[in-house]
C-alpha positions in Angstrom: 128.5 117.8 143.2 125.3 119.2 144.5 122.4 116.9 145.6 120.1 118.2 142.9 122.6 117.4 140.1 123.1 113.9 141.5 119.3 113.4 141.6 119.1 114.4 138.0 121.8 112.0 137.0 120.1 109.2 138.8 116.8 110.0 137.2 118.3 110.1 133.7 120.1 106.8 134.3 116.8 105.2 135.4 114.9 106.6 132.4 117.5 105.2 130.0 117.4 101.8 131.6 113.7 101.7 132.1 112.8 100.1 128.7 115.4 97.4 129.3 114.1 96.7 132.8 110.5 96.7 131.7 111.0 94.5 128.6 113.2 92.0 130.4 111.6 88.6 130.5 111.3 87.1 133.9 111.4 83.3 134.1 110.0 81.5 137.1 111.9 78.2 136.7 113.1 75.5 134.4 111.6 72.5 132.8 113.2 69.9 130.6 111.8 68.9 127.3 111.3 65.4 128.8 109.1 66.8 131.6 107.2 69.0 129.2 106.2 66.2 126.9 105.5 63.8 129.7 103.1 66.3 131.2 101.5 67.0 127.9 100.9 63.4 127.0 100.1 61.7 130.3 98.3 64.2 132.6 94.9 65.7 132.7 94.4 69.5 132.9 91.4 71.9 133.3 89.8 72.4 129.9 92.5 70.0 128.5 95.0 72.9 128.4 98.6 72.4 129.3 100.3 75.8 129.6 103.9 76.0 130.6 104.7 79.7 131.1 107.5 81.9 132.3 109.9 78.9 132.1 113.2 78.1 130.6 112.9 74.9 128.6 116.1 73.0 128.7 117.4 70.1 126.6 120.6 68.1 126.9 120.1 66.6 123.4 119.8 68.8 120.4 118.3 65.9 118.5 115.6 65.2 121.0 112.5 63.6 119.5 109.3 63.7 121.5 107.9 60.7 119.5 111.0 58.5 120.3 111.0 59.6 124.0 107.3 58.9 124.5 107.3 55.7 122.5 110.1 54.4 124.7 108.9 55.5 128.1 105.2 55.3 127.6 104.6 52.5 125.1 100.9 52.2 125.9 100.0 55.7 124.6 97.4 55.6 121.8 98.6 56.0 118.3 96.8 56.9 115.1 98.5 56.4 111.7 101.8 56.1 113.5 101.4 59.3 115.5 101.1 59.4 119.3 97.7 61.0 120.3 98.0 64.1 122.5 94.6 64.9 124.2 95.6 68.3 125.6 96.2 71.6 124.0 99.8 72.8 124.2 100.3 76.5 125.1 103.9 77.5 125.4 103.7 81.0 126.8 106.5 83.5 127.6 109.1 80.7 127.7 112.7 80.5 126.7 113.2 77.6 124.3 116.3 75.5 123.7 118.4 76.0 120.6 116.5 73.2 118.8 112.9 72.5 119.8 111.2 69.7 117.8 107.7 68.4 117.9 107.5 65.3 115.7 105.0 62.5 114.8 102.3 63.6 117.3 98.5 63.7 116.8 97.1 66.8 118.6 93.3 66.7 119.4 93.5 70.3 120.5 95.4 73.5 119.6 99.2 74.2 119.5 100.1 77.7 120.5 103.5 79.4 120.9 102.9 82.7 122.5 105.6 85.4 123.2 108.4 82.9 123.6 111.9 83.2 122.3 115.1 81.7 121.1 118.3 83.8 121.1 118.6 84.6 117.4 122.0 83.8 115.9 123.9 85.4 113.1 124.1 82.0 111.5 120.8 80.8 110.2 119.5 77.3 111.3 121.6 77.6 114.6 118.3 78.0 116.5 115.3 76.2 115.2 111.7 75.3 116.1 110.5 72.4 114.1 107.1 70.8 113.6 107.5 67.6 111.6 104.9 65.0 110.7 102.3 66.3 113.2 98.6 66.3 112.8 96.5 69.0 114.5 92.7 68.8 114.6 92.6 72.4 115.8 94.5 75.6 115.1 98.2 76.0 115.1 99.3 79.5 116.2 102.6 81.3 116.5 102.0 84.7 118.1 104.7 87.3 119.0 107.7 84.9 119.3 111.3 85.4 118.5 112.5 82.5 116.3 115.7 82.1 114.2 114.4 79.3 112.0 110.8 78.0 111.9 110.5 74.7 110.0 107.0 73.2 109.4 107.3 70.0 107.4 105.1 67.1 106.3 102.3 68.1 108.7 98.5 68.1 108.5 96.7 71.1 110.0 92.9 70.6 109.8 92.0 74.1 110.9 93.6 77.6 110.6 97.3 78.1 110.8 98.4 81.6 112.1 101.8 83.1 112.2 101.3 86.6 113.6 103.7 89.4 114.7 106.8 87.2 115.2 110.4 87.9 114.8 111.4 85.1 112.4 114.6 85.1 110.3 113.5 82.2 108.1 110.2 80.3 107.8 110.4 77.1 105.8 106.9 75.6 105.3 107.1 72.6 103.0 105.1 69.5 102.2 102.2 70.2 104.5 98.4 69.9 104.0 96.2 72.7 105.4 92.4 72.6 105.5 91.8 76.1 106.8 93.2 79.6 106.4 96.9 80.0 106.2 97.6 83.4 107.7 101.2 84.7 107.8 101.6 88.2 109.1 105.2 89.4 109.4 104.2 92.6 111.2 107.4 93.0 113.2 110.2 91.6 111.0 111.2 88.7 108.9 113.8 87.8 106.3 112.4 84.9 104.3 109.2 82.8 104.0 109.7 79.8 101.9 106.3 78.2 101.2 106.6 75.2 98.9 105.0 71.8 98.1 102.0 72.4 100.3 98.4 71.6 99.6 95.6 73.8 100.9 92.1 72.3 100.8 89.3 74.8 101.5 86.3 72.8 102.7 84.9 74.8 105.5 81.7 76.7 105.5 83.0 80.2 106.2 80.8 82.2 104.0 81.4 85.5 102.3 79.3 87.4 99.8 81.1 87.7 96.5 79.7 89.8 93.7 81.0 89.7 90.1 79.8 89.6 86.6 78.9 86.0 86.7 77.1 85.2 89.9 75.4 87.3 92.5 76.5 85.4 95.5 78.8 82.4 96.1 80.4 80.9 99.2 84.0 81.8 99.6 86.9 81.6 102.1 90.5 82.7 102.4 93.2 80.2 101.5 96.4 82.1 102.2 96.9 85.5 103.7 100.4 86.8 103.9 101.0 90.4 105.1 103.9 92.6 106.0 102.6 96.1 107.2 106.0 97.7 107.6 109.8 97.6 107.4 112.1 95.8 107.1 111.2 94.1 103.9 111.4 90.3 104.0 111.2 88.0 100.9 108.5 85.5 100.0 108.9 82.3 98.0 105.7 80.4 97.1 106.5 77.3 95.1 104.8 74.1 94.0 101.7 74.6 96.2 98.2 73.5 95.4 95.2 75.5 96.7 92.0 73.5 96.2 88.6 74.8 96.9 85.8 72.3 97.8 83.4 75.2 98.1 82.7 77.7 95.3 85.6 80.1 95.7 88.7 81.1 97.7 91.0 84.0 98.0 94.8 84.1 98.3 96.1 87.5 99.2 99.7 88.9 99.7 100.0 92.3 101.2 102.9 94.6 102.1 106.5 95.6 101.2 109.0 92.9 100.3 112.5 92.5 98.9 111.7 89.6 96.6 108.4 88.1 95.8 108.6 84.8 93.9 105.4 82.9 93.2 106.2 79.9 91.0 104.5 76.7 89.8 101.4 76.9 92.0 97.8 76.0 91.4 95.5 78.7 92.7 91.8 77.6 92.6 90.2 81.0 92.8 91.5 84.5 93.1 95.1 85.6 93.7 95.4 89.2 94.9 99.0 90.6 94.9 98.7 93.8 96.9 102.5 93.7 97.4 105.5 95.7 96.3 108.9 94.3 95.5 112.1 96.3 95.8 114.1 93.5 94.3 112.6 90.8 92.2 108.9 90.2 91.4 108.4 86.8 89.7 105.0 85.3 88.9 105.9 82.2 86.8 104.2 79.1 85.6 101.2 79.3 87.9 97.7 78.1 87.1 95.4 81.0 88.3 91.7 81.4 87.7 91.5 85.1 88.5 94.4 87.5 89.1 94.4 91.0 90.7 97.5 93.2 90.0 95.6 96.5 90.4 97.5 97.4 93.6 100.8 95.7 92.8 104.0 97.6 93.3 106.0 96.4 90.4 109.8 96.2 90.8 111.8 98.9 89.2 114.6 96.5 88.3 113.2 93.0 87.7 109.7 91.8 86.8 109.0 88.4 85.2 105.6 86.8 84.5 104.5 83.6 82.8 101.3 81.5 83.1 100.5 77.9 82.4 97.0 79.1 81.4 95.9 82.6 80.8 94.1 84.0 83.9 91.3 86.5 83.9 92.6 89.8 85.2 90.3 91.5 87.7 90.3 94.4 90.1 89.6 93.4 93.7 87.5 95.9 95.6 88.6 96.3 99.2 86.7 94.0 101.5 84.4 95.6 103.9 86.0 94.9 107.3 88.8 92.8 105.9 89.9 91.9 109.4 86.8 89.8 109.6 88.5 87.4 107.3 91.2 86.7 109.8 90.2 85.0 113.1 92.3 86.3 115.9 92.8 84.0 118.8 93.9 86.1 121.8 95.7 84.5 124.7 94.9 86.2 128.0 97.5 85.5 130.7 96.3 86.5 134.1 99.2 87.3 136.5 97.4 86.6 139.7 94.9 83.9 138.7 95.6 80.3 139.8 94.3 79.0 136.5 95.0 81.1 133.4 91.9 81.9 131.4 91.8 81.5 127.7 89.5 83.4 125.4 89.0 82.8 121.7 87.6 86.2 120.9 86.8 85.0 117.4 85.7 87.8 115.1 82.6 86.5 113.4 82.9 86.1 109.6 79.3 86.9 108.8 78.3 87.8 105.3 81.1 90.1 104.3 80.6 91.8 101.0 83.4 92.4 98.4 83.5 93.0 94.7 85.6 91.8 91.9 85.7 94.0 88.8 85.9 92.2 85.5 84.1 94.7 83.2 81.5 92.2 82.2 78.3 94.2 82.8 76.9 97.7 83.4 77.0 97.3 87.2 80.7 96.8 87.1 81.4 99.4 84.4 79.7 102.0 86.6 82.7 101.8 89.0 85.2 104.2 87.6 87.9 103.6 90.2 88.1 99.8 89.6 88.1 100.4 85.8 91.2 102.5 85.9 92.9 100.1 88.4 92.3 97.2 86.0 93.5 99.2 83.0 96.7 100.0 85.0 97.2 96.3 85.7 96.8 95.4 82.0 99.2 98.2 81.0 101.9 97.0 83.5 101.5 93.4 82.5 101.8 94.2 78.9 105.0 96.2 79.5 106.5 93.4 81.5 106.1 90.9 78.7 107.4 93.5 76.2 110.5 94.2 78.3 111.1 90.4 78.6 110.8 90.0 74.8 107.6 87.9 74.7 105.8 89.5 71.7 102.9 86.9 71.8 102.0 87.6 75.4 102.5 91.3 75.0 99.9 91.3 72.2 97.6 89.1 74.2 97.4 91.4 77.2 97.2 94.6 75.0 94.2 93.1 73.2 92.6 92.3 76.5 93.2 95.9 77.7 91.7 97.3 74.5 88.7 95.0 74.8 88.0 96.3 78.3 88.3 99.9 76.9 85.7 98.9 74.3 83.3 97.7 76.9 83.9 100.9 78.9 83.3 103.2 75.8 80.1 101.3 75.0 78.8 101.8 78.5 79.8 105.5 78.4 77.9 106.0 75.1 74.8 104.3 76.5 74.9 106.6 79.6 75.7 109.9 77.9 74.7 109.5 74.2 77.9 111.4 73.2 78.7 111.2 69.4 82.4 111.4 70.0 82.2 108.4 72.4 80.2 106.5 69.7 82.9 107.1 67.2 85.6 106.1 69.6 83.7 102.9 70.4 83.2 102.2 66.7 86.9 102.7 66.0 87.8 100.4 68.9 85.5 97.6 67.4 86.9 98.2 63.9 90.5 97.9 65.1 89.5 94.7 67.0 87.9 93.2 63.8 90.5 94.3 61.3 93.9 94.0 63.1 93.2 92.6 66.6 94.0 96.1 67.9 97.1 96.5 65.8 98.7 93.2 66.8 97.9 91.1 63.8 98.7 92.6 60.4 98.1 89.2 58.7 94.5 89.4 59.7 94.2 92.8 58.1 95.5 91.3 54.8 93.0 88.5 55.0 90.1 90.8 55.7 91.2 93.1 52.8 91.2 90.2 50.4 87.7 89.3 51.3 86.6 93.0 50.9 88.2 93.1 47.4 86.4 89.9 46.4 83.1 91.1 47.7 83.2 94.3 45.8 84.5 92.4 42.7 81.4 90.2 42.9 79.2 93.4 42.7 81.2 94.8 39.8 80.6 91.7 37.7 77.0 92.7 37.2 77.8 96.2 36.1 79.2 97.3 32.7 82.8 98.4 32.5 84.8 100.2 29.7 87.4 97.5 30.1 85.0 94.7 29.0 85.3 93.9 25.3 82.3 91.7 25.7 79.2 93.3 27.0 77.1 91.7 29.7 74.3 91.3 27.2 76.6 89.4 24.9 77.6 87.0 27.8 73.9 86.3 28.4 73.5 85.6 24.7 76.5 83.2 24.7 75.1 81.4 27.7 71.8 80.8 25.9 73.6 79.5 22.9 75.6 77.2 25.1 72.6 75.6 26.8 70.7 75.3 23.5 71.3 72.0 21.7 72.5 72.5 18.0 74.4 70.8 15.3 77.7 72.5 16.2 77.9 70.8 19.7 78.8 72.4 23.0 82.5 72.8 22.9 82.9 76.1 20.9 80.0 77.9 22.7 81.5 76.7 26.0 85.0 78.1 25.2 83.5 81.4 23.9 81.3 81.7 27.1 84.2 80.8 29.4 86.6 83.3 27.8 84.1 86.1 28.0 83.1 85.4 31.6 86.8 85.0 32.7 87.7 88.4 31.2 84.6 90.0 32.8 85.6 88.6 36.3 89.2 89.6 35.8 88.1 93.2 35.0 85.9 93.2 38.0 88.7 92.1 40.3 91.1 94.6 38.7 88.5 97.4 39.2 88.0 96.3 42.9 91.7 96.0 43.6 92.4 99.4 41.9 89.6 101.1 43.9 90.7 99.5 47.2 94.4 100.5 47.0 93.4 103.9 45.6 96.0 103.7 42.7 93.8 106.0 40.6 92.0 105.6 37.3 92.2 109.0 35.7 88.5 108.5 34.9 86.5 105.7 36.7 85.9 103.0 34.0 82.3 102.3 34.9 79.0 104.2 35.0 75.9 104.3 37.0 75.7 103.0 40.6 79.0 101.1 40.2 80.8 104.5 39.8 79.7 105.5 43.3 80.4 102.1 44.7 84.0 102.5 43.5 84.3 105.8 45.3 83.0 104.3 48.5 85.4 101.3 48.2 88.3 103.8 47.6 87.5 105.5 50.9 87.2 102.2 52.8 90.5 101.0 51.2 92.4 104.2 52.1 91.2 104.0 55.7 91.8 100.3 56.2 95.2 100.4 54.6 96.2 103.2 56.9 95.3 101.0 59.9 97.2 98.1 58.3 100.3 100.3 58.0 100.2 101.3 61.6 99.7 97.7 62.7 102.6 96.5 60.5 105.0 99.2 61.8 103.9 98.4 65.4 104.9 94.8 65.0 108.1 95.6 63.1 109.3 98.0 65.8 108.6 95.6 68.6 
């Protein structure tokens, strides 16, 4: 073999192995979990930051509890509400963690950060686990670019933001916690399941955004939950039994990206829920209490969609936030290879007064935005179809009526802007359908309105002569005068005569009105003068309204 050929083979071999060599994690030593938590709880560090890095963290006990260990070996450590107080920030950077790594019953005065650390992921879930249980953190909790099989956050209290960004996590189970800042979960790399249940999020910070809608020009707002998955593979999301409470004016919960299943059940969303997500499997939004809901960018499942609400939310179209990344603080950990003390920079992106819009179709300013109008109409259409597919006729009708009401507002605005006669007629027909049949969803209302119309016209016909009346209107007036005049014959006979004549006159008026309304035909109209033309007008009204009633009835029968 020639030298040049051998050099080429060596070069190709090196290039093929280069990614492995470059990406291989180099560890500089080992540390036991006992040493790690002893250092964290008992020693003082520059800037109160304890940062084990490039280490293999070992544990001889898979059930190791930092709380039990510290309580036994350092009984004089301060405790608050049963938790041991930790004065330092914990930064675990580029470390290899044991199969089970638990932090329990500790009160952190500073941040908790897991950065670019890993566990060997196993085929069997729960084999490798990082668990935070019953902890309290006064600062941020951050998981950034880690490899974790099972992340379990339970019964903890995070007073500031909670970030899970660009990790490889098979299952994230986040249950029974309380958060007082942004919950930001960004799959980014991969993930199988996020199970977020029985948590309470209290938004009480002063992070301010400019929010414009049809009700108020500007209110304070913040983001409660942000969950995103920019690419493949598609994980699943389960949000259940959570309560998002806003102690400021407003908050935003947003789910973005591609998923297999999206299940949002039995939550209380105080504010706006934006579902900018698509589901290839199941999309379930059931028994939630939502103030405002945006489905304008939702990718509905082709196989399974199910929706139900504890109270009917207002459907809106959320206009993309200007500089949406400003909503998500990014804490960047800088690790200096040659520095004796690693430097830490927050690099917080300033929130500022970020403007965004929510389209409800309540006023001219909103109706001038054509793009948002069609997005909201699309959301109403899909929601109506979902309820129709699932056999919920009442909710199908509800969302169809809301969609047609929005169309009515849009047509009114278009007429005011253009003065088009055809638009005016379309708007008038929209309002008529709303009044007469609730946009074709309530045939019973059409019958009731028709009865009132027949009675109203009958009242008019009472005062006009008819060929069907044996007693003229003048004779009725004469009989009435005889009745009220005291005479030797008493009141009974005049009363009977007056009542009979009046009853026949009213009955003829009702018959004339009913006949005119249902357009059965007279041959010759049995009245003269103005009443004759009123009959013709009523006939046209009856023909038109009965056509609408027929369409409405067929629409409900064929449901």
